[in-house]
N, C-alpha and C positions, 0 to 999 in steps of 0.2 A: 899476507905472504909474500916476501920478497921477488925479490924479479927472478934474483937471481934461482932461489928457488922451487921455485917453476921453471928453473928454464930445466935445473935439476931433475926434477917428476917427468916432465918429457922427456929428458935426454934414460931416464930409463922405464917406462911405461914404453917405448918406443927401443928399448935393448934388448928388452924383455918380450917383447913381442916379435923381430927378428933373429932370434932365439927362440923364439920356439917356433920357427919356421923348419930355420937351419936343423932344427931335432926332427920335426917332423920329414921333412926333404933325407935327411942319411936316415932315417930306417925306415922307410918306405923303403930304400934305394939297397938296407941290406933286411931284406925281406920276401919270398916265395911269395907273390899275389894269388890271394885262396880267392874260389868262388866258389861258396860255400851254399849249394844253390843251381844240383846238373842240369835243368835242362838251360838255365841259365847260363851255366859257362859252353854248354854243345851253341847256343844261339850268337855267344858271343866269338865261338871258334869258326862258328860261318860267315857271322861278316867279318868277323878279321880275318879270313883263309892261315889257320891258325891250325896244327896240332892238336889233341887233347893230349894231356894227364891229370887222370884218375887216381886222389889216392887215399885209396879204404882203409883202414885204420882199428885202432877197439883202445881203448879210454887205458886198460888194463891189461895190454899187449908187451912185453919190454922188446918186443921187437922195435915195436914202433915207437918206442918210447924211446929208443936206439935214434928214429930215424930221428924223431921229432928232436932230439937238444942236439946229435951230431950230421943228417946230416943237409935238413936243411935248412941248416945256417951254415951252412960249405957255402963259402963267396960264391965261387967254382957251381957250385947247384943254381944257385940260388940269380945267376947270371945267365947260365945255361936256361931256366927254366926260360928269362925275356919268355923266349922263343914260343909256351906256350902259353898256354890260355890250364889255370890248374885248379884240379877240379878239388876240395876237399871233402866226405864225405867218412862219414865215421858210424864203422859195422853193424851198431846196435838200430842204428835206420833202418828196420827187413824193410818195411815200403820202399826205399827212395832207393838202397843195395839190393831188393830181388828188381827195379823197374830196369835200375842199371844192367846188371848180368844177367835178366832176356834181352837187353840191349846191343850183350856183345856177344 
């Protein structure tokens, strides 16, 4: 392999790594950060001294799908959600849902 080819290969790998990390950081800033475990979310809220937002939803629910597609992807909602610990619970997980409901 010539020196020129080696330099091009190293630059290509570097470009792939940099572009991948930029994509990940942009994606992370463009999504609501969810905690999918209620006890973990409540512990994080206490440690971070943040209020909690609990999103209980069903996969079959049209209004829930609308929120998934339109609300949780809205830039202002994403920005505001950073002020909360966001806990995402599927309502069909009855044990977890009953535990949450009994606590609030």
